[in-house]
C-alpha positions as CSV (number, residue, x, y, z in Angstrom):
1,G,144.6,155.7,9.3
2,G,147.4,153.8,9.0
3,E,148.5,150.9,7.1
4,V,149.8,147.7,9.0
5,R,152.4,145.3,7.5
6,I,154.1,142.3,8.9
7,L,157.8,141.8,8.3
8,S,158.7,138.4,10.1
9,D,161.4,135.7,9.3
10,A,159.0,133.2,10.4
11,N,156.9,132.0,7.4
12,T,153.7,133.1,5.2
13,W,151.9,130.0,6.4
14,F,152.0,130.3,9.8
15,I,151.5,134.1,9.8
16,D,148.3,133.7,7.7
17,T,147.1,131.0,9.9
18,I,147.2,133.1,12.7
19,L,145.8,135.9,11.1
20,R,142.9,134.1,9.7
21,A,142.3,132.4,13.1
22,N,141.7,135.7,14.5
23,N,140.1,137.5,11.9
24,L,142.5,140.0,11.5
25,D,143.7,139.1,7.9
26,S,141.6,142.2,6.4
27,C,143.5,144.4,8.7
28,V,146.8,143.9,7.2
29,S,148.0,145.2,4.1
30,K,151.4,143.2,3.2
31,V,153.0,140.2,4.9
32,V,156.6,139.9,3.8
33,S,157.9,136.5,5.3
34,N,159.7,133.3,4.0
35,P,157.1,131.3,1.8
36,G,155.5,128.6,3.5
37,R,153.3,126.0,2.1
38,E,151.9,122.7,3.2
39,E,153.0,119.8,1.1
40,G,151.9,116.1,1.6
41,G,151.3,116.9,5.2
42,A,154.4,118.7,5.9
43,L,155.3,122.7,6.1
44,R,157.6,123.6,3.4
45,V,159.5,126.9,4.0
46,A,161.7,128.5,1.6
47,S,164.0,131.6,1.8
48,Y,162.5,135.0,1.2
49,H,165.7,136.3,-0.5
50,T,167.5,133.9,-2.7
51,D,170.5,136.1,-3.9
52,A,173.9,136.2,-2.4
53,H,174.1,137.4,1.3
54,P,176.6,140.3,2.0
55,H,179.2,139.2,4.2
56,A,179.3,141.9,6.7
57,S,175.4,141.5,7.2
58,S,174.4,140.5,10.6
59,S,170.8,139.3,9.4
60,P,170.1,135.8,8.5
61,P,170.4,134.9,4.8
62,N,167.1,133.7,4.4
63,L,165.5,137.5,5.0
64,C,167.2,141.0,5.5
65,K,164.7,142.8,7.3
66,G,166.8,146.1,7.0
67,R,166.8,145.5,3.1
68,V,162.9,145.0,3.1
69,M,162.4,148.2,5.4
70,D,164.7,150.1,2.8
71,E,162.7,148.9,0.1
72,W,159.5,149.9,1.6
73,L,160.7,153.4,2.7
74,A,162.1,154.0,-0.9
75,Q,158.7,152.9,-2.4
76,E,157.2,155.7,0.2
77,G,159.5,158.3,-0.5
78,S,161.0,158.4,3.1
79,S,164.5,157.6,4.1
80,W,166.2,156.6,7.6
C-alpha cells in the first residue's frame, strides 16, 4: 500500500469537489493547496503560503511546491 497526497496550486474547494464527485476522497490522505471556500455564491481563494517569498524562487508566491515537498520528505525522514 501507498499513500496518495495531492499538492496543487489550484484550491481546496475545487480539488475536494472533484474528489467527492468521483468518490475518491477516501483514497487521498492529504491535500495541500490554496484554501478555497464558497462565500455568498462566489469562490474565495487565499494563498497557502502567507510569509515572505524568496526573490530567487521560481515558484508562484501563493504556494511553493518544492518547499512543501521538502517538509513532507523531512517528516518521512527522506531527502532529495
